[in-house]
C-alpha angles and dihedrals in degrees: 000000000000112000136192129228096268100062103151093219090051097052094047103048110015114023096084096051092042094048091048091055096038092058088058096047105028096104093050090048092048094052092046091051088050092050093047088053097039091050090050094240091131138330086224113061114183127195108204109201128197141155092226129051113270137177101240116108125334123302106259106168118012119214096226097051094043097037095241137144092230139047112230120214129183129222142129136243090267091072091050089054093044092052091043093240086127117034114233092235088058093053092099090050089051092050092048092050093045107109125223104289093214090061105029135042115221107222122184102205115206120187135143093268104022134048117168147129111260129188117207124182119239113243114260114254 
């Protein structure tokens, strides 16, 4: 369930549209990730993204008001455990795979044919 950045399905179909959006919102996502961690909500912020409305997390950046291809939501690993999207026995695996949140954004891409964790590096300043 946990994918790395080089998922072949991701690069073919989704990477362009995700990257195009991500460049516009990366600073906002990076700051939100920092706030989640500094306020001790979670060490593992996750940004679910989807083109349709979905019930995971809270809407953070809507595609219409921000002129994006994707809606960005915000949540943490706890919700994935509660909803049984990540099995509790795989929590340690998730934590080991989770990349440095100061350098990478953890997206959870949800689309009709593709659902996966994706780590995208924040642009260098």
